[in-house]
N, C-alpha and C positions, 0 to 999 in steps of 0.2 A: 437501494434503488436498482430496479431491474434493467438489465441490458436489453436493448432492442434486438430482435432476431436478425441475423445477418442475411442480407439478400445479395447474391452475386450481381455486380454492376452490369453484366451482359450475359446473354445466353450462349454466346459464341465461345468456342474453345478450339484452338488449332491443335489437333491430336498429334501433330509432328513435334510438339513441345513437351509431350508427356514425359519422355525420358530425361530431358534437360531439367524439367521442373522437379522430378524426383531427385535428381542429383543435387539440386539446390537445397531441397529438404535434408538430404543426407549430409551435405556440407554444414548446414546450420546446426544439425545435431552434433557433428564432430567438433564444431566451434564451441558449442555449449559444454560438451564433455571435457575438451582440452582445457578450457578456462575454469572448469569447475563452477560453471554458471556465474562467473564474475569477470566478464570480458573487458570491462573498462570501455574506453571509446578511442577510436583512431585519432591520431593527431591531425591538426589542420593541414599540415604538410602532406600526410598520407592521403587525406581526402582530396586535396588539390591534385596530387600526382595521379591518383586513380581516376579522377574526373577527366583529366586530360588524356590519359592512356586509353580509357575504355569509352570515352565520349558520353559521359553522364554529366548532368548538372550537379554542382557541389551540394546544393540544398537537397537534391533527391537522395544523394548518398548519405547526407546527414540524417535524413528522415529514416532511411533503411536501417542504419546502425542504431538509431534511437529506439526503434521498435525491438531490437534484440535485448534492450535493457528492461523491457516491460512485459515479458512473457506472462508473468504471474497474474497480471490484471485480466487475462483471458481465461482464467480458471472458471469452470462451471460454478454458478452460484448455488449456495445452499440456502434455501428459504426456511426460516424457523417455522416449525409446525408442531402442534400439540402442546399448547402452553401448560406448564405444570405449576410453577409458583415463582415468586420473587425471593431471592436469597440475600439477606442483609450481609454486607461486606464491611462497610465503615472503616476504610483504610484511607490514610491521607499522607501528604508530604508537602512541606513548605520550603520555598527558597526565594530569596529576594522579594519578600512580601507577596509572592504569588502562591496560592493555595491549590494543590492538586488533589483530587479525591475520586474514589470509587465508592459509592454508598450501597449499591446493590447490583446483583446479576439477575437478569430475567431468564429463567430456566424453561427450556422447551425439550421435547422428546429427542429431537435430532440436533440441537444446537443450543448455545447459550448466547445471550446478548449482554455485553459489558458496556456500561455507561461511564465515561471518563469526563470529569468536570474540571475546569480551570477557572479560578476566581481571583480577581485583582481589584484593588481599590483605585478608582480613577476619579479625579475631580475636574472641574471646569478649567482649572489652571494647568492641568496636565496635558497641554496642547500637543507636544510632540508624540505622546503615546497613541494619539489617534492615527498616526501614520506609521506605527510600528510595523516592521516587516512581518508579514503573516507566515507562520510555520504550521506544520501538521505533525501528528504523532502516529507512528505505527505501533501495533501491539504484538507482542510475542508472549508465549506461556513457557515458564521455566519450572523445573522441579519434578518432571515426570518423563518417562521414556516415550510416552505417546506423542505423536506429531499432530499439533493442532494448527488448523488453518484459521488465520485471523484476518477478517476482511473489514476494512474501514467502510462503514455505511454512510459516511459524511457527518456533518455536524452543523452547528449554528450557534447563535447566541445573541446577546445584546451587550451593551456597554459594560465592561468589567466581568462578563461571564461568557464562557464558551463551553460547549458540551459536544463530545464525539460519541458515536455508537459503533460497536464492533460486533460482528457476528463470528462466533467461535464454533468451529465444528471439528470433530464430534463434540457433543455436549460435555461440559466440564462436570466432574463429580460433585455431589452436593457439598462435601467437605473440601473446600478449596484452600484450607489453611496451610497445606503443604506446597502450594503453588505460589509462584511469583508472577505478578502481572507486570511486564516490562514495557513501558511506553517510551519509544525512542523518537526524539524530535528530528524532523528533516525539513529541508526546503524543497520547493518545487520550482521548475520541473525536474524530473528524473530522480526524485527522492534522495537528495544529497544530505547525508547525516550531518547534524551540527555538533554531535558529541555529547549532547545533553540527554539524559534519560531519567525517567521517574520509575522507581521500582516499588510496587505496593504488594 
């Protein structure tokens, strides 16, 4: 899914703020480096104290600090180009009668597309499952020194079946038998890990 191009909400900019705005950027970078890109979130007490001290709404500060947790979603998108072929994978994992599988990878010149399937048996009597808490899966690639960017392109499904697609860049090598596809389950918002993962 393509991101809409950003349009500034106004053409006005007070040039007197330029040095302050640069200092804000510098402090955000220092924050990221000091926390090793794992800052956590300020406590409610800290948010309340800063809100009162600096005359901000608490929800505004909550929003600001929430954005620091999501920098990766603003990475430039890689759009797969130059389709080469489909590579059969045929790997699966089963737990608690839920079947997880990757049957193939769609190979492009600049990226690979991984399709992750989740299948479960549901009957008309399985009423509570219809209201099961929905979770998502993130993908990472293990087994190589290369750094792969894995972007969830969304998913969908029907009763008993869910499928997710991930764009992996750069493209995976044709022989991916030496790699592990690691799908980590998380809850939204803010991608809280559940501790469950599927390794294929």
